[in-house]
C-alpha positions as CSV (number, residue, x, y, z in Angstrom):
1,X,-17.2,4.2,-20.8
2,X,-18.8,1.3,-22.6
3,X,-17.8,-1.1,-19.9
4,X,-19.3,0.9,-17.1
5,X,-22.5,1.5,-19.1
6,X,-22.6,-2.3,-19.7
7,X,-22.2,-3.0,-16.0
8,X,-25.0,-0.6,-15.1
9,X,-27.3,-2.1,-17.7
10,X,-26.6,-5.6,-16.4
11,X,-27.4,-4.7,-12.8
12,X,-30.8,-3.4,-13.8
13,X,-32.0,-6.4,-15.8
14,X,-34.0,-8.2,-13.1
15,X,-36.9,-10.7,-13.2
16,X,-40.3,-8.9,-13.2
17,X,-41.3,-10.2,-9.8
18,X,-38.1,-9.0,-8.2
19,X,-38.5,-5.5,-9.6
20,X,-42.1,-5.3,-8.6
21,X,-41.3,-6.4,-5.0
22,X,-38.4,-3.9,-4.7
23,X,-40.6,-1.1,-6.1
24,X,-43.4,-1.9,-3.6
25,X,-40.9,-1.5,-0.7
26,X,-39.7,1.8,-2.0
27,X,-36.0,0.7,-1.9
28,X,-35.5,-0.6,-5.5
29,X,-32.9,0.6,-7.9
30,X,-35.6,2.5,-10.0
31,X,-35.9,5.2,-7.4
32,X,-32.5,6.6,-8.1
33,X,-34.0,8.9,-10.9
34,X,-37.3,10.4,-12.0
35,X,-38.0,7.8,-14.7
36,X,-38.0,5.1,-12.1
37,X,-41.2,6.3,-10.5
38,X,-43.0,6.1,-13.8
39,X,-41.7,2.6,-14.3
40,X,-43.1,1.5,-10.9
41,X,-46.7,2.2,-12.0
42,X,-46.3,0.3,-15.3
43,X,-47.3,-3.4,-15.7
44,X,-44.7,-6.1,-15.1
45,X,-44.1,-6.8,-18.7
46,X,-43.8,-3.1,-19.8
47,X,-41.5,-2.5,-16.8
48,X,-39.1,-5.1,-17.9
49,X,-39.2,-3.8,-21.4
50,X,-38.5,-0.3,-20.2
51,X,-35.5,-1.4,-18.2
52,X,-34.0,-3.2,-21.2
53,X,-34.6,-0.3,-23.6
54,X,-34.1,3.0,-21.9
55,X,-30.6,4.6,-22.0
56,X,-30.2,5.1,-18.2
57,X,-26.4,4.1,-18.1
58,X,-25.6,6.8,-20.7
59,X,-27.5,9.4,-18.7
60,X,-25.5,8.6,-15.5
61,X,-22.2,8.6,-17.3
62,X,-22.9,12.1,-18.7
63,X,-22.1,13.5,-15.2
64,X,-18.7,12.0,-14.4
65,X,-17.2,12.2,-10.9
66,X,-15.1,15.4,-10.3
67,X,-12.5,13.4,-8.4
68,X,-11.2,11.5,-11.4
69,X,-9.4,14.5,-13.2
70,X,-7.7,15.3,-9.9
71,X,-6.3,11.8,-9.6
72,X,-5.2,11.8,-13.3
73,X,-3.4,15.2,-13.0
74,X,-1.4,14.3,-10.0
75,X,2.3,15.0,-10.7
76,X,4.8,12.0,-10.7
77,X,6.9,11.5,-7.6
78,X,10.3,13.1,-8.3
79,X,13.4,10.9,-8.4
80,X,15.9,11.1,-5.5
81,X,19.1,12.9,-6.0
82,X,22.2,10.7,-5.8
83,X,24.9,12.5,-3.8
84,X,28.4,11.2,-4.3
85,X,31.4,12.7,-2.5
86,X,34.6,11.1,-3.9
87,X,37.7,12.7,-2.4
88,X,40.4,10.4,-3.8
89,X,39.7,10.2,-7.5
90,X,43.3,11.0,-8.4
91,X,44.7,8.6,-5.9
92,X,45.9,5.0,-6.7
93,X,43.2,2.4,-6.2
94,X,45.4,0.7,-3.6
95,X,44.7,3.6,-1.3
96,X,41.0,2.8,-1.3
97,X,41.4,-0.4,0.9
98,X,42.5,1.8,3.8
99,X,39.2,3.7,3.8
100,X,36.1,2.8,5.8
101,X,33.3,1.1,3.9
102,X,31.0,4.1,3.4
103,X,33.8,6.3,2.0
104,X,35.2,3.4,-0.1
105,X,31.9,3.0,-1.8
106,X,31.7,6.7,-2.5
107,X,35.1,6.5,-4.2
108,X,33.9,3.5,-6.3
109,X,30.7,5.3,-7.3
110,X,32.7,8.4,-8.2
111,X,34.6,6.3,-10.8
112,X,31.7,4.1,-12.1
113,X,29.4,7.0,-12.6
114,X,31.7,9.0,-14.9
115,X,30.2,7.9,-18.2
116,X,28.7,5.1,-20.2
117,X,27.6,1.8,-18.7
118,X,29.5,1.2,-15.5
119,X,29.7,-2.0,-13.5
120,X,31.2,-3.0,-10.2
121,X,31.9,-6.7,-9.4
122,X,32.3,-7.7,-5.8
123,X,33.9,-11.2,-5.7
124,X,34.7,-13.2,-2.5
125,X,37.8,-15.3,-2.9
126,X,38.8,-17.6,0.0
127,X,39.9,-15.4,2.9
128,X,39.7,-12.1,1.0
129,X,37.6,-10.2,-1.5
130,X,38.3,-8.2,-4.7
131,X,36.4,-5.5,-6.6
132,X,36.5,-5.0,-10.4
133,X,35.4,-1.9,-12.1
134,X,34.5,-1.9,-15.8
135,X,33.2,0.8,-18.2
136,X,31.3,-0.2,-21.3
137,X,32.5,-3.7,-21.0
138,X,36.2,-2.8,-20.6
139,X,38.0,-3.6,-17.4
140,X,39.3,-0.3,-15.9
141,X,40.7,-1.3,-12.5
142,X,40.8,-3.9,-9.8
143,X,41.2,-3.8,-6.0
144,X,42.4,-7.0,-4.4
145,X,43.3,-8.2,-0.9
146,X,40.2,-6.8,0.8
147,X,39.6,-8.1,4.3
148,X,36.3,-10.2,4.6
149,X,34.8,-7.9,7.2
150,X,35.4,-4.8,5.1
151,X,34.2,-6.6,2.0
152,X,30.9,-7.4,3.6
153,X,30.5,-3.9,5.0
154,X,30.8,-2.5,1.4
155,X,28.1,-4.8,0.2
156,X,25.9,-3.7,3.1
157,X,26.5,-0.1,2.0
158,X,25.3,-1.1,-1.5
159,X,22.2,-2.5,0.1
160,X,21.5,0.7,1.9
161,X,22.1,2.7,-1.3
162,X,19.4,0.6,-3.1
163,X,17.0,0.1,-0.2
164,X,17.7,-3.6,0.0
165,X,17.3,-5.3,3.4
166,X,20.7,-5.8,5.2
167,X,20.0,-9.4,6.1
168,X,22.0,-12.1,4.3
169,X,20.3,-13.3,1.1
170,X,19.5,-17.0,0.8
171,X,18.8,-16.8,-2.9
172,X,20.0,-14.4,-5.6
173,X,18.2,-11.1,-5.2
174,X,18.1,-8.1,-7.5
175,X,16.8,-4.6,-7.0
176,X,16.6,-1.6,-9.3
177,X,16.4,2.0,-8.3
178,X,16.3,5.2,-10.4
179,X,18.2,8.3,-9.3
180,X,19.3,11.7,-10.6
181,X,23.0,12.3,-10.7
182,X,24.3,15.6,-11.9
183,X,21.0,16.2,-13.8
184,X,21.3,12.8,-15.5
185,X,18.7,10.1,-15.1
186,X,20.3,6.8,-13.9
187,X,19.2,3.3,-13.1
188,X,21.2,1.4,-10.4
189,X,20.8,-2.3,-10.6
190,X,22.2,-4.3,-7.7
191,X,22.3,-8.1,-7.7
192,X,23.4,-10.0,-4.6
193,X,24.2,-13.7,-4.6
194,X,24.9,-16.0,-1.6
195,X,28.3,-17.8,-1.7
196,X,30.4,-19.8,0.6
197,X,31.4,-17.5,3.5
198,X,29.1,-14.6,2.6
199,X,27.8,-12.8,-0.4
200,X,28.9,-11.6,-3.9
201,X,27.4,-8.6,-5.7
202,X,27.3,-6.7,-8.9
203,X,26.3,-3.1,-9.4
204,X,25.3,-1.9,-12.9
205,X,24.7,1.7,-13.9
206,X,22.4,2.3,-16.9
207,X,22.0,5.7,-18.6
208,X,21.3,7.1,-22.1
209,X,20.3,4.7,-24.8
210,X,20.7,1.7,-22.4
211,X,18.3,3.2,-19.9
212,X,15.8,4.1,-22.7
213,X,15.8,0.5,-23.8
214,X,15.2,-0.7,-20.3
215,X,12.3,1.8,-19.8
216,X,10.8,0.6,-23.1
217,X,11.0,-3.0,-21.8
218,X,9.3,-2.0,-18.6
219,X,6.5,-0.2,-20.4
220,X,5.9,-3.3,-22.6
221,X,5.7,-5.5,-19.6
222,X,3.3,-3.2,-17.8
223,X,1.1,-2.9,-20.9
224,X,0.8,-6.7,-21.2
225,X,-0.1,-7.0,-17.5
226,X,-2.7,-4.2,-17.9
227,X,-4.3,-5.9,-20.9
228,X,-4.3,-9.3,-19.1
229,X,-6.1,-7.7,-16.1
230,X,-8.6,-5.9,-18.4
231,X,-9.4,-9.2,-20.0
232,X,-9.9,-10.8,-16.6
233,X,-12.2,-7.9,-15.6
234,X,-14.2,-8.5,-18.8
235,X,-14.6,-12.2,-17.8
236,X,-15.8,-11.3,-14.4
237,X,-18.3,-8.8,-15.8
238,X,-19.7,-11.5,-18.0
239,X,-20.0,-13.8,-15.0
240,X,-21.9,-11.1,-13.1
241,X,-24.2,-10.6,-16.1
242,X,-25.0,-14.3,-16.4
243,X,-25.5,-14.8,-12.7
244,X,-27.9,-11.8,-12.3
245,X,-30.0,-13.2,-15.2
246,X,-30.3,-16.5,-13.3
247,X,-30.8,-15.1,-9.8
248,X,-31.7,-11.4,-9.7
249,X,-29.9,-9.8,-6.7
250,X,-28.8,-6.3,-5.9
251,X,-25.2,-5.4,-6.9
252,X,-24.0,-3.4,-3.9
253,X,-20.4,-3.1,-5.3
254,X,-21.5,-1.7,-8.7
255,X,-21.2,2.0,-7.9
256,X,-17.6,1.5,-6.6
257,X,-16.7,-0.5,-9.7
258,X,-18.2,2.2,-11.9
259,X,-16.0,4.8,-10.2
260,X,-12.9,2.8,-10.7
261,X,-13.7,2.3,-14.4
262,X,-14.4,6.0,-14.9
263,X,-11.1,6.8,-13.3
264,X,-9.3,4.3,-15.6
265,X,-11.1,5.8,-18.6
266,X,-9.8,9.2,-17.7
267,X,-6.2,8.0,-17.2
268,X,-6.1,6.0,-20.4
269,X,-7.5,9.1,-22.3
270,X,-4.8,11.3,-20.7
271,X,-2.1,8.8,-21.6
272,X,-3.3,8.6,-25.2
273,X,-3.4,12.4,-25.5
274,X,0.2,12.7,-24.1
275,X,1.3,10.0,-26.6
276,X,-0.2,11.8,-29.6
277,X,1.3,15.1,-28.5
278,X,4.8,13.6,-28.2
279,X,4.4,12.2,-31.8
């Protein structure tokens, strides 16, 4: 890439006295290729001119690392399958409060995952709790009179489902997990809030157009973050360039940085090719 070539070029621009001393010890950067030996025998002024003019970075970039394509071609991690075993879908919702917390949650998931955008609201009210189930913004059902201990156990089961720590939250906390349910891509968004006497929670299920909109938002945020980091890298490279001009010193971390940049180049190229193919 242009950035890696620029970094290599900056690292080689030394003061003539530093280059001559390194060449005399036989450990200078010029001994990494055959042209370096010829530069050692040149005069100090011609040596500096050679370092500034010869296209060594391009020559080194012409032989990219073989490990980069392997990293780029790694398959994505498959999404976990969401298993739901609801045995009482045809029973009145009042029956659900007689079930243990793990099975009660299975029954709730069996209802909220049927279609559209489903939501479960877990509200703590005085000495009992209630659960509301809505589909596409329309209230479908409500379970009231849930004992506080059972109510908290259901919320704990939600935490297990979404890999949230079981400890009580001190501030509102939200987690999002992606799952496959009956060959359909889903997003489960759990939000837990501390309240007097325990916790409240909401579970939202996104799919279809709503999930695609969410994914687009996530990609936009990641793209902005990546651009910000790239700009910060450019500023750091500029600082390295300026400092090596003032105080010529060996850049020991340069090869590792070059490998990272090469890998990024390959990944960006692969992403661009995939994008054009999809269009």
